[in-house]
C-alpha positions in Angstrom: -5.2 -17.4 -14.1 -6.8 -15.6 -11.1 -8.8 -18.7 -10.2 -5.8 -21.0 -10.4 -3.7 -18.5 -8.4 -6.2 -18.2 -5.6 -7.4 -21.8 -5.5 -4.1 -23.7 -6.0 -1.1 -21.5 -5.6 -2.0 -19.6 -2.5 -2.8 -22.7 -0.4 0.4 -24.4 -1.8 2.5 -21.4 -0.9 1.1 -21.2 2.6 1.7 -24.9 3.1 5.4 -24.2 2.2 5.5 -21.6 5.0 5.0 -18.4 2.9 2.9 -15.8 4.6 1.3 -14.1 1.6 -0.3 -10.7 1.9 -3.0 -9.3 -0.4 -0.3 -7.1 -1.9 1.8 -10.2 -2.6 -1.1 -11.8 -4.5 -1.8 -8.6 -6.4 1.8 -8.3 -7.4 2.0 -12.0 -8.4 -1.1 -11.8 -10.5 0.1 -8.7 -12.3 3.5 -10.2 -12.9 2.4 -13.7 -13.9 0.1 -12.3 -16.5 3.1 -11.1 -18.4 4.7 -14.6 -18.5 3.7 -17.1 -21.2 1.1 -19.6 -19.9 3.4 -22.6 -20.3 6.0 -20.9 -18.0 3.7 -19.6 -15.3 3.8 -22.7 -13.0 7.6 -22.9 -13.3 7.8 -19.2 -12.4 5.6 -19.7 -9.4 7.6 -22.7 -8.2 10.7 -20.5 -8.5 9.0 -17.8 -6.5 8.3 -20.2 -3.7 11.8 -21.7 -3.8 13.5 -18.3 -3.7 11.3 -17.2 -0.8 12.1 -20.4 1.2 15.8 -19.7 0.9 15.4 -17.0 3.5 14.4 -17.5 7.2 13.0 -14.0 7.4 9.6 -13.6 5.7 10.3 -10.0 4.5 13.7 -10.9 3.1 12.1 -14.0 1.3 9.3 -11.8 0.0 11.8 -9.2 -1.3 13.9 -11.8 -3.1 10.9 -13.7 -4.5 9.4 -10.5 -5.8 12.8 -9.5 -7.4 12.9 -12.9 -9.1 9.4 -12.3 -10.7 10.3 -8.8 -11.7 13.4 -10.1 -13.4 11.4 -12.7 -15.3 9.0 -10.1 -16.7 11.6 -7.4 -17.7 
């Protein structure tokens, strides 16, 4: 998963306008590991979609992280 996250997801998210921090990637990797493999891409697409609904990067980051937290709880 780590390879896929860094090699495919990070560039995809950045092309979508997300400014991912190292802490974001750490949180995503930790969270996504708790999601079944067949649902991980869907979860990451949701993450990007939620983030993009906000014009402010920090508000988008907060909402997207909350989305992932809800998925793993």
